N, C-alpha and C positions, 0 to 999 in steps of 0.2 A: 220663456214659457215655463210655468210651474207644472208639476205633476197634475194638479187640479184643473188646469187649463185644457187638457188633452182628453179626448173621448178614447174609449177602449179601443176602438177600430183603428184610430190613429196611432195609438201606442203599438198595437200589434203590427201594423204596417211598418212603422220605424224599425221595430225589433227584427222583422223579416228582412228589410232593406239592409240593415246592419249586418246580418248573418251573411247575405249575399256579398257585401263589400268585404267582410272579414275572410270570406272563401278566397278572394283573389289577392290577398296580400301575400299569401306563401301557398300557391296552388301546388298540388301535387302532380306527378308525371301524368297519372291516370286522368286527372281534371284537365290538364293542358291537352292532352290526346283526344279527350272527348270533345273539348271546344273545337280543336282543329277538324276532327272528323265532321262535326255538325256543320261548320263553316264550309267545308269542301262538298258535303252532301247538298246543302241549300244552294250554293252557286251552281253546281253541276245540273242539279234538277231544273232549276230556273233556266239556265242556258240551253239545256237540252229540249226543253218545251217552250223555247222562245216564242213561237208564234202565239201561244195562249198566255204567256207570262207578262207580257208588256202591253201597254196601250189603254185606251179609254175604257174597253170591254176586256177584262182579264180574269184568267182563272189560274193564280199562281199555286201549282200543286205544292211547291215547297214550302208554302205557308203552313201546311199540316204540321210541319216541324216546329211551328211556334208554340206547341203544346208540350214540347221537351222539357221546358223549365219545371213542370209538374213533378217530372222524376229526377232531373238532372240539372241542378242549379248552374253548372258549368256550361250549359248550352246557351245561356244568355249572351255571353260575348261571342260565342260561335255563330249565333243567329245574326248578330249584328255584322261581324266580319263577312259572313257569307252573303248578306244583302248587300253590303257595300261592294264586293266583287261583282255579283250578278247585276248590280244597278249601273256598272259601268258600261254595259250593253244597252242601256235604256235609251229610247229615242228622246227622253226628256233631259239628258245630259247631267251635268253637275248638280242641278237642284234635286233630281231623283236620288243621286247618290247621297246627298246630305240629308235631305228631308225624308226620303222613302226609307233609309237606313236608320235614321233616328226614330221614326215611327215604329219599326221593328223592334229596336233597342227598348223603346218605352213599353210597347206592347208584351215583349218577353219578360221585362222586369215586373210589370203588373201581373202577368200569367203566374210567375214565381210567388209572388206575394199572395195571390188568391188561390194557390195550388190545392188547398185542402177541400174545395169544391170545384170539380172539373167543368161543371157547366158555367160557373161564374168565371172560372179562369180563362175559359175560351172566348169570353166577351172582349177583353181589351184588343186582341188581334183584329178583330172584326171591326169594332168601333173606331179604333185609332186609325187604322188604315183606311177605312171609309172617309174619314175627315180629312187627314193629312194627305194621303194620296189623291182623293177626290179634290182637295184645294189645288194640289199640284197639276193635275190634268186640267182643271179649270183654267188655271194660269197659263200653262204652257200650250194646251191644245185648243183652249178656248171653248171648250164643251161646258154646258150648264153645269154648275156645282151640284145641284140635287140628282142629276142624271148620273154624273161621275161618282158621287158618293154611293148611290145605290148599286150601280154596276160593280164598283170596287167592293162594297160591302157584300154584296151577293156572292160574288166569287170567293171572297174570303170566308163567308159563312160555309159555303160548300166545302172548301178546302179544310177549314178548321173543324167544323162539326161532324163532318162525314169521314174525310181522310184522317185528320187528326185524332179523333176518338178512336178510330181503327188502329192508328199507329200506337197509341198509348195502351189500349187493350192488348194488342200484340206483344208490346215490349213487357208489359206486366206478366204476361204469360210465359214468355220465353225466357226472360232473364232470371237468373237466380236471385233471391231475396237480398243477398249480400251486395248486389250492384244497384238496388233500387233505393 
């Protein structure tokens, strides 16, 4: 593909993704620590709130953390690892560990790419989880896909647009600029 075959948006997305990949070739201790803390926090919050974190109707409070890539690119693998750990407790078994966790990885990566617009950056976790986890619930629990997608997407929207926005605003206010 030549330079002329690509749209400016696609070029920008490739540049952002390349930056994310470069970040993990030689991570700093701070970046590794941040990723580990995000993984632990995501898994802990999900498991502590297990009754509302799993199932056909869910409000996964830990999904508020899917906005962390707006401030911390190193949270992308942390979210993925945390989701893998949390999904080990899911009643949907290995398919949820694989597909649910991949949904979080894809959503976190897109959130990082779209981080310049917080409202837009919050869409990938909602839409991707609604579709992928909705399909998973349809497949595993035999719930209608449309209903599953709506309930997962609705819970995701609450977590991301209310709790996630509050989390990002609080971090921006509390943390020194050098950490953002």
